[in-house]
DOBAZA-658682 format. One record per residue (C-alpha): residue number from 1; y, x, z. Coordinates in steps of 0.001 Angstrom, whole numbers, plus 524288, in hexadecimal, padded with zeros to 5 digits. Each point is the difference from the previous one (the first is absolute). Example, Ala and Ser with C-alpha at 12.3 -4.5 7.8 and 13.67 -1.06 7.14 Angstrom:
NODE	1	7EE6C	8300C	81E78
NODE	2	80D70	8055A	7FD6C
This chain:
NODE	1	8E8AE	E53C3	89355
NODE	2	7FDEC	80019	80EE6
NODE	3	80170	80E30	80673
NODE	4	7F897	801B5	80E44
NODE	5	80217	80AA8	80904
NODE	6	7F0D2	80539	804A6
NODE	7	7FB29	807A3	809A4
NODE	8	7F409	80476	800EA
NODE	9	7F7B3	7FC9F	80C2B
NODE	10	7F13D	802F4	7FDB4
NODE	11	7F8D9	7F7C4	808D6
NODE	12	7F823	80865	80BAC
NODE	13	7F42F	7F8FE	7FD37
NODE	14	80006	804C0	7F29C
NODE	15	8003D	80E3D	804A6
NODE	16	7F7F1	7FEB3	809F4
NODE	17	7F65E	7FB9B	7F78D
NODE	18	80294	80B30	7F5C1
NODE	19	7FD28	808D5	80C4E
NODE	20	7F215	7F8FD	801C7
NODE	21	7FD12	800C3	7F22B
NODE	22	801C9	80EF2	7FF94
NODE	23	7F7B9	80276	80D6F
NODE	24	7F5FF	7F722	7F8C8
NODE	25	7FF94	806CE	7F2A7
NODE	26	7F1AF	8024F	7FA89
NODE	27	800DE	80F21	7FD72
NODE	28	7FA08	802D5	7F221
NODE	29	7F8E4	80F2D	7FDC2
NODE	30	8053C	8095C	7F709
NODE	31	7F856	80B08	7F88B
NODE	32	7FF9A	80C82	803E3
NODE	33	8082D	80A1E	7F9C3
NODE	34	80A93	7F5B0	7F998
NODE	35	80B96	7FCB0	80201
NODE	36	80CBA	7F8D8	7FAAE
NODE	37	7F98E	800F1	7F13B
NODE	38	7F946	7F4B4	80387
NODE	39	8087D	7F9B6	80692
NODE	40	80638	7FFCD	80E05
NODE	41	7F7D1	808C4	80A7D
NODE	42	7FACC	7F6DF	80BE4
NODE	43	8039B	80BD2	8082E
NODE	44	810AB	7FF8F	7FC24
NODE	45	7FD8E	7F0A8	8001C
NODE	46	7FA46	7FFDD	80DA0
NODE	47	80B46	80623	806C6
NODE	48	80912	7F988	7FA3C
NODE	49	7FA81	7F27D	8019E
NODE	50	80177	8035E	80E19
NODE	51	80B5F	805C2	8008A
NODE	52	80440	7F1A9	7F8E9
NODE	53	7F95D	7F9D4	80A7A
NODE	54	804AE	806E7	80CB5
NODE	55	80ABB	80968	7FA81
NODE	56	808AD	7F8A8	7F78E
NODE	57	80A25	7F660	80662
NODE	58	8030E	7F56E	7F637
NODE	59	80ABA	7F919	80919
NODE	60	80894	80D47	7FFC1
NODE	61	7FF64	800CF	7EF33
NODE	62	80221	7F055	800FB
NODE	63	80C33	801BD	8099D
NODE	64	802DC	80C54	7F69D
NODE	65	7FF99	7F5F7	7F196
NODE	66	806D2	7F3AA	806B0
NODE	67	80D7E	80817	80277
NODE	68	7FEC3	7FE22	7F1EC
NODE	69	805DC	7F26F	7F911
NODE	70	7F33F	7F926	7FD82
NODE	71	80325	7F49A	7F7C6
NODE	72	7F5FB	7F4ED	7F88E
NODE	73	80355	7F738	7F36C
NODE	74	7F701	7F86B	7F5DA
NODE	75	8004F	8027A	7F2A8
NODE	76	7F917	7F9C4	7F52C
NODE	77	7F7A2	7F95E	80BD1
NODE	78	7FE56	80D80	8053B
NODE	79	803F6	80404	80CB3
NODE	80	80730	80D58	7FE43
NODE	81	8026F	80B01	80CD5
NODE	82	80A88	80803	80002
NODE	83	8086A	8099C	806DA
NODE	84	80E27	80085	7FD02
NODE	85	808C5	80987	8047E
NODE	86	80E44	80264	7FDE4
NODE	87	807AA	80B91	7FC9A
NODE	88	80C64	80180	80674
NODE	89	804CD	80711	7F208
NODE	90	80AA7	7F724	7FAEB
NODE	91	7FC20	8010B	7F2E2
NODE	92	7F0FF	80062	801F2
NODE	93	7F610	7FE61	7F550
NODE	94	7F67A	7F51C	8031F
NODE	95	7F164	806C8	7FF8E
NODE	96	7F1F4	7FB32	8002B
NODE	97	7F521	80930	80437
NODE	98	7F281	7F9A4	7FB84
NODE	99	7F1BB	80633	8060E
NODE	100	7F3FB	7FFAE	7F923
NODE	101	7F0AB	80045	80599
NODE	102	7FB18	80439	809A9
NODE	103	80E54	801FC	80605
NODE	104	809D5	7F5AF	805E9
NODE	105	80E7A	7FED1	80256
NODE	106	7FEEF	809A4	80A30
NODE	107	7FFF0	80A92	7F65A
NODE	108	80D52	800AF	800DF
NODE	109	800EE	800D0	80D3E
NODE	110	8067E	80BE9	7FF11
NODE	111	806F7	7FFC8	7F5B7
NODE	112	808FA	7F3DB	8042F
NODE	113	80AE6	80878	80844
NODE	114	802CF	808F6	7F5ED
NODE	115	7FE55	7F530	7F343
NODE	116	80A13	7F81B	808C7
NODE	117	80A99	807B7	7FF2E
NODE	118	80283	7FC97	7F2AB
NODE	119	7F8CE	7F3A2	7FB09
NODE	120	7FCCE	7F2CE	80595
NODE	121	7EF61	8006E	80158
NODE	122	7F7B2	7F3D4	7FCA0
NODE	123	7F19A	80540	8031F
NODE	124	7F61A	7F401	7FDBE
NODE	125	7F14E	7FE74	80390
NODE	126	7FA12	7FE94	7F3DE
NODE	127	7FA76	7F1A0	7FE01
NODE	128	7F48F	800F3	805F7
NODE	129	801CC	80B28	80723
NODE	130	80369	7FECA	80F5B
NODE	131	8090D	7F5C6	803ED
NODE	132	7FF75	7FC04	7F25A
NODE	133	7F2BF	7F969	80101
NODE	134	7FA07	7F6C7	7FEB1
NODE	135	7FF84	800F6	7F15B
NODE	136	80665	7F1F1	7F9C9
NODE	137	7F8EC	80008	7F4F4
NODE	138	7F948	80895	7F2D4
NODE	139	80949	8055B	7F61B
NODE	140	807DB	80B00	80A53
NODE	141	7FFB5	80A67	7F5F5
NODE	142	80AE6	80B02	7FECC
NODE	143	808E1	7F67E	7F73E
NODE	144	7FD48	7F592	808C2
NODE	145	802EC	80905	80ABD
NODE	146	80B91	804F3	7FA54
NODE	147	805D7	7F17C	7FC2F
NODE	148	80056	7FE77	80ED8
NODE	149	80681	8098D	803C2
NODE	150	80880	8010C	7F7A6
NODE	151	8043D	7F021	80548
NODE	152	80049	805EA	80C7F
NODE	153	8092B	8096C	7FE1E
NODE	154	807BE	7F60B	7FA13
NODE	155	7FE97	7F7C0	80B5F
NODE	156	804A7	80AEB	8090D
NODE	157	80C30	80071	7F5A2
NODE	158	7FD8A	80C29	7F95A
NODE	159	805E3	7FF5B	7F1E2
NODE	160	7FE4F	80CF1	7FFAF
NODE	161	7F48C	8079A	80364
NODE	162	7F736	80C03	7FFFF
NODE	163	7F0BA	80101	8007A
NODE	164	7F587	80B7E	8065D
NODE	165	7F1B4	7FE03	7FDCB
NODE	166	7F3C7	805B1	80180
NODE	167	7F211	7FEAD	7FCA5
NODE	168	7FF0F	7F2EF	7FE27
NODE	169	8113F	7FD90	80303
NODE	170	7FF8A	80AB1	7F404
NODE	171	7FB38	7F49A	7F5CD
NODE	172	807A2	7F58C	8078F
NODE	173	80CD2	80682	7FEAD
NODE	174	80034	8013C	7F114
NODE	175	7FAF4	7F0E4	7FF54
NODE	176	80D61	7FDA5	8078D
NODE	177	80786	80763	7F695
NODE	178	7FB4E	7FAEE	7F545
NODE	179	802E1	7F1C7	80633
NODE	180	80D71	80355	803D1
NODE	181	8049B	80BEE	7F984
NODE	182	80FE3	7F9F7	8024A
NODE	183	7FC2B	801BD	80EC6
NODE	184	7F77A	80AFA	80335
NODE	185	808B3	80A15	7FC3C
NODE	186	7F4DC	80C1B	80338
NODE	187	7F147	800A1	801B0
NODE	188	7FB38	80B67	808E5
NODE	189	7F139	801D8	7FFFC
NODE	190	7F56E	80884	805AA
NODE	191	7F0F2	80137	80038
NODE	192	80310	7FABE	7F14A
NODE	193	7F3F8	7FEF5	7F648
NODE	194	800F9	8030B	7F102
NODE	195	7F697	7FF5A	7F775
NODE	196	7FE53	800D4	7F0E0
NODE	197	7FDE5	7F61D	7F605
NODE	198	7FA38	806FD	7F658
NODE	199	80A93	802CD	7F743
NODE	200	7FD50	80A55	7F6FE
NODE	201	8026F	80D12	805F3
NODE	202	8057C	7FA94	80D05
NODE	203	7F53F	80AF8	806D6
NODE	204	80448	80C03	7F4FC
NODE	205	80BD6	802F4	808E2
NODE	206	7FD6F	80087	80F40
NODE	207	8009D	80CF2	80841
NODE	208	7F5BC	804B9	805D5
NODE	209	80452	7FB5B	80D1F
NODE	210	800E2	7F160	7F8B5
NODE	211	7F3A5	8028D	7FA5C
NODE	212	7F9B1	800DD	80E80
NODE	213	8078F	7F578	8055A
NODE	214	7F911	7F698	7F435
NODE	215	7F1D1	806E9	8039A
NODE	216	803DE	7FCC1	80CD4
NODE	217	8012C	7EF62	7FCF0
NODE	218	7F3E2	80075	7F555
NODE	219	7F9A2	8069D	80DE2
NODE	220	8045B	7F8E1	809C6
NODE	221	7F751	7F923	809F4
NODE	222	8039E	7F2C4	7FD37
NODE	223	7F683	7F861	80713
NODE	224	80AD6	7F9D9	8088F
NODE	225	804E3	7F8D5	7F508
NODE	226	7F5C1	7FBE3	7F7F9
NODE	227	7FBEA	7F9DC	80D72
NODE	228	80C54	7F990	8043E
NODE	229	80392	7FA3E	7F157
NODE	230	7F348	7FC60	7FDAD
NODE	231	7F9D4	7F8A3	80B1B
NODE	232	80C50	800F4	80BEA
NODE	233	7F969	7F355	8063D
NODE	234	7F289	807C5	8019E
NODE	235	8060D	80C54	805E5
NODE	236	8080E	7F7B5	807D2
NODE	237	7F658	7FB32	80833
NODE	238	7FA65	80CFA	8065B
NODE	239	80F74	804FE	80181
NODE	240	804DA	7F560	805B8
NODE	241	7F411	7FECB	80A18
NODE	242	7FF2A	80F80	80421
NODE	243	80987	805D8	80439
NODE	244	7FAEB	80D4B	7FCF0
NODE	245	7FBB6	7FBBE	7F1C7
NODE	246	81091	7FD89	7FEFD
NODE	247	803B4	80E07	8067A
NODE	248	7F5F7	8066A	7F6A0
NODE	249	80571	7F81B	7F2FF
NODE	250	80DE6	80558	80315
NODE	251	7FCAC	80C48	8059F
NODE	252	7F8F3	80413	7F506
NODE	253	80CE2	7FF11	7F6F7
NODE	254	80791	8067A	80A4D
NODE	255	7F78F	809C2	7FF6F
NODE	256	7FF3D	8016F	7EF85
NODE	257	80E45	7FDE8	8001F
NODE	258	80660	8075F	80740
NODE	259	80569	80FEB	80035
NODE	260	7FA27	80816	800E8
NODE	261	7F434	7F9CB	7FA99
NODE	262	7F6CD	8070F	806B4
NODE	263	80596	7FEFA	80B9F
NODE	264	7FC02	7F50A	80A02
NODE	265	80892	7F338	7FF14
NODE	266	807B2	80407	80DF6
NODE	267	80548	80BF6	7F91B
NODE	268	8072E	7F657	7F757
NODE	269	8034E	7F45B	8077D
NODE	270	8019E	7FC81	80EC7
NODE	271	7F36F	7FB8D	805B9
NODE	272	80677	7F409	80608
NODE	273	80798	7FC40	7F30F
NODE	274	7F3EC	7FFA5	7F94A
NODE	275	7FA5C	7F746	80BFA
NODE	276	80A6E	7F74E	7FEC8
NODE	277	7FE16	7FEC3	7F188
NODE	278	7F211	7FBAA	80396
NODE	279	80371	7F7E3	80A4C
NODE	280	806CE	7F7CC	7F83A
NODE	281	7F67B	7FD78	7F55A
NODE	282	7F7D8	7FBC2	80A12
NODE	283	80688	7F7AB	8097F
NODE	284	80473	7F7F8	7F381
NODE	285	7F4D5	7FE37	7FAAA
NODE	286	803E8	8063F	7F287
NODE	287	7F5AC	809DC	7FB38
NODE	288	7FBE9	7F4BB	7F594
NODE	289	80C46	7FB1A	7FC63
NODE	290	8066B	80C57	7FDE9
NODE	291	7F2E9	8049D	7F5D0
NODE	292	8049E	7F2A1	7F8F4
NODE	293	80B83	80866	7FAD2
NODE	294	7F3CA	8078F	7F886
NODE	295	7FB92	7F4A0	7FB28
NODE	296	80A4E	7FA4C	7FAC2
NODE	297	804D4	80A77	7F97F
NODE	298	7F59C	80233	7F8BB
NODE	299	801A0	7F7E8	7F6DC
NODE	300	80C22	803A8	7FD02
NODE	301	801A0	80959	7F42E
NODE	302	80B01	8077E	80582
NODE	303	7F89E	80489	80B82
NODE	304	7F41D	80107	7F9A6
NODE	305	805D4	80989	7F6BC
NODE	306	80583	806C8	80B38
NODE	307	7F35D	800E4	8086C
NODE	308	7F6DF	80395	7F4E5
NODE	309	7F817	7F4DA	7FC34
NODE	310	804FA	80403	7F1D7
NODE	311	7FB0D	80748	7F6BB
NODE	312	8082D	80DDA	7FFF6
NODE	313	7FFCA	803F9	7F1D0
NODE	314	7F8BE	80D3E	7FF3E
NODE	315	7FAEB	7FEB4	80EFB
NODE	316	7F3CB	7FB6B	80552
NODE	317	7F989	7FDE9	80CFE
NODE	318	80544	7FD30	80CA8
NODE	319	80A26	7F6FC	80135
NODE	320	8023E	7FD57	7EF33
NODE	321	7F0DF	7FA59	8011C
NODE	322	8000F	7FAC8	80E27
NODE	323	7FF94	7F21F	7F812
NODE	324	7FA04	80256	7F34E
NODE	325	80DA5	803A9	7FA71
NODE	326	80AE2	7F48B	7FA01
NODE	327	80B4C	80208	7F70D
NODE	328	80D42	80063	80680
NODE	329	80D46	8007E	7F80C
NODE	330	8091D	807CB	80928
NODE	331	80660	7F73D	807B9
NODE	332	810AC	7FDE9	7FC4A
NODE	333	80788	809C4	802E6
NODE	334	807A5	7FC4F	80D38
NODE	335	80F31	801F4	7FE9F
NODE	336	80517	80256	80E7D
NODE	337	80294	80F61	802F2
NODE	338	7F3D4	802CC	807D7
NODE	339	7FD45	80DA5	805DF
NODE	340	7F1F7	805E2	8069F
NODE	341	7FC89	80733	80A58
NODE	342	7F28E	80714	7FE98
NODE	343	7F99F	80587	807DC
NODE	344	7F98B	80D10	7F97F
NODE	345	7F418	7FEB0	80BC8
NODE	346	7FB8C	7F1F1	7FF2E
NODE	347	80737	7F801	7F2D7
NODE	348	7F99D	7FF5D	7F39E
NODE	349	80C11	7FBCE	7F8BD
NODE	350	8042C	80810	7F35E
NODE	351	80DCB	7FE74	7FB2B
NODE	352	7FE92	7FC7D	7EF51
NODE	353	7F7B1	7F5DB	803F5
NODE	354	8090B	7FC41	8097D
NODE	355	80A95	7FFEC	7F74A
NODE	356	7F8FB	7F8A1	7F66E
NODE	357	80039	7F617	80A66
NODE	358	80CE1	8009D	80699
NODE	359	80F03	8048F	7FDC6
NODE	360	7FDA3	80CC6	8086B
NODE	361	80CA1	80500	8057F
NODE	362	7FB96	806B6	80BC4
NODE	363	7F42D	80926	800A0
NODE	364	7FB7A	806F0	80B98
NODE	365	7F2A3	80755	805B0
NODE	366	7FDC1	80616	80D29
NODE	367	7F69F	80883	805E6
NODE	368	7FF7D	7F81B	80BE3
NODE	369	7FD15	7F2B7	8037A
NODE	370	7F4E8	7F6FA	7F957
NODE	371	7FECC	7F2B6	7FD07
NODE	372	8057F	7F972	80B23
NODE	373	80B61	80796	7FDE1
NODE	374	80976	7FA54	80921
NODE	375	7F89C	7FFD9	80BF9
NODE	376	7FA7E	80E1D	7FCAC
NODE	377	80E7F	805ED	7FCF4
NODE	378	8088D	7F6A0	80304
NODE	379	80D72	809A6	7FF24
NODE	380	7F95B	80435	7F239
NODE	381	7FFB3	7F078	7FC48
NODE	382	80E66	7FBD6	804B1
NODE	383	80580	80B12	7F8E0
NODE	384	7FA47	7FDFF	7F291
NODE	385	801DF	7F183	80210
NODE	386	80EA5	801ED	80339
NODE	387	802D4	80B79	7F4D6
NODE	388	7F880	7F598	7F71E
NODE	389	80972	7F499	8019F
NODE	390	80C58	806FA	802A0
NODE	391	7FCF6	8036F	7EFB1
NODE	392	8015F	7F2D3	7FFFE
NODE	393	80D8E	7FC66	806F9
């Protein structure tokens, strides 16, 4: 039950080792005339890795992170790290913010100030991510993580609270609502995935935009997902041993999932913020343990139905056929009031399928911002979260 104050203090020898490894990178050639369509281009990665080695200042960013109140505790045998920022507002609502992969708690740095005007903020690192490591055991899927975070909120003395989640957090947050519907007052999601479950006519009423989203989901390059969900241990060796490998693995997702989609990641996210995120994976050695989340959830029907390892009814190919197909019934519908934020550029969320699974009371779509919405558009993110929970007060 003990909660310990925590301070980030990465040993200097670890930072020196990182720079040495970057300097000794054995670079891979690139085929002439190719670009991002085959992965991160060598020229782009070389320049970014050199900046990481000689220009990026971890100590400056570590100091900024340490301005926040960090804590650790152990729940269900697992070390959990979290940031806890209390609001000055007397009637502030407690709110947990949940990141996904390849994110970390640093995604929320620029929304802490505006959100803390109205909310007490609890921002954990997911089990196996960052300072919530090492993993204590197998089995840390979305449901078990949800139970641990529900326990964390209770341990902090919060009887009624909201949850916001994106990416993996968009699966964990609804689990918390199902496990503690009397305590979770509302759930706000972004980067949420929805999926058909084989019901007759479920594809018939889709708008042209929603059909485009469904096609994008079917045709998504899910190589990283297949690898991390099926062989997380194998891929971890390269990512754990090579900082450039870790850098490329994460930067490909920042490139693919930010807005504008045709631009470089730096057009959407601050370069140092991205490198702080990558550095956290490196210095905590969590490339492999964070990938375990995919492996654990691959065996859960609700995740598989959502991620696409399911029979898509009339649809074929893409994610629907990735594993040969399986019949999944729709998950039990959540009862907690739910709000959904959609990036029109990057998200593939379809409203009718979301309403089948959740008690949707708020829906907002934005032209600006991508998958990492809190970091890309912190003002819009904070405004949408505040607007949703204001409806529930």
